[in-house]
N, C-alpha and C positions, 0 to 999 in steps of 0.2 A: 504493500499499500504506499502509495507516496505521502509526502509530507502535506501536500496541498489538498488532498482528497477530503480529509474530515473537515477543514475549514469551509471548503466549498458546499459539503453537505449542511453545516451548521447555518450557513448563510441562507441556504434554501429553506430549511426548516424555520428559521427567524423570520424571514419574509411570509412564508405560509402561516406561522402562528400570529403575526402580526394582523394579516388580512383576516383570518379566522375571527379573532378578537374584535376587530372592527365590526365584522358583519354580525356577531352575536350582539354587541352593543346596540347597533343601529335597529336590528330586527326584534329586540326586546319587546317593543311597543306594538309589534305588528309586521307584515310583510313591508320590504322596501323594493324599491324599482331603482336600478342605476346604471349608469355608463362608467366604465374603468377611467375614462379621461376626466370625469368630474369628481372622482375621489381619489386620483393619484396623489395629489398633495397631502390629503389627510393621512394616508397609510404610508407615504414615502417611497411608492413603487411607481413605475412607468405604466401606462396602459397595457402595454403589450405583456408585461409581467402579471399585472392583474388577470388579463384574459387566459394566460396559461395556468395561473393558480386557481382560478375559478373552476376551469374543467377539471383540473386534478381533486378540488374539494368537492365537486359534483359527482366525481366517479369514486370517491372514497366514503365507505360509510362513516357517518358523524350526525351530529344532532342539528345539521343545518339542511333544509330543503333548498336545492339551487336548481333554478331552470333558466335556460337561454330563452328569453321573453319575445325579443324582436331584434331586427336589424334595420337601423336608419342611420347611416353614416357612422355607426359603432354599435357593437351589441350592448342590447340592454338586458340586464339580468334581474331576475325575482329572487328574493331570497326571504326565506321565513324559518323559524324555528321549528324543528320537526316535532 
C-alpha cells in the first residue's frame, strides 16, 4: 500500500461525511430539493463532487432517501430522511 492511499481515502470519506451531515440537517424538517451548484459553497465541494457523492449515497444503504428528481441545466436532487 502506498503512503498516499490512506490520505486519499480519508479525504473522500471526509467529503462524503460532510455532505451526508449537511443533508441530514437540511432534511430534518422534511424533504429538500436542491442543485449541487447552489449548495457547493455550504459544503465546501464542487458541484461535480456533489453529483458523484449523491450517486454514491443514493446507492449505499443509509437513512436518507435520495432521488434524481429532474434535469434543467443541472441535476435537481430530492432528499428526505428514510
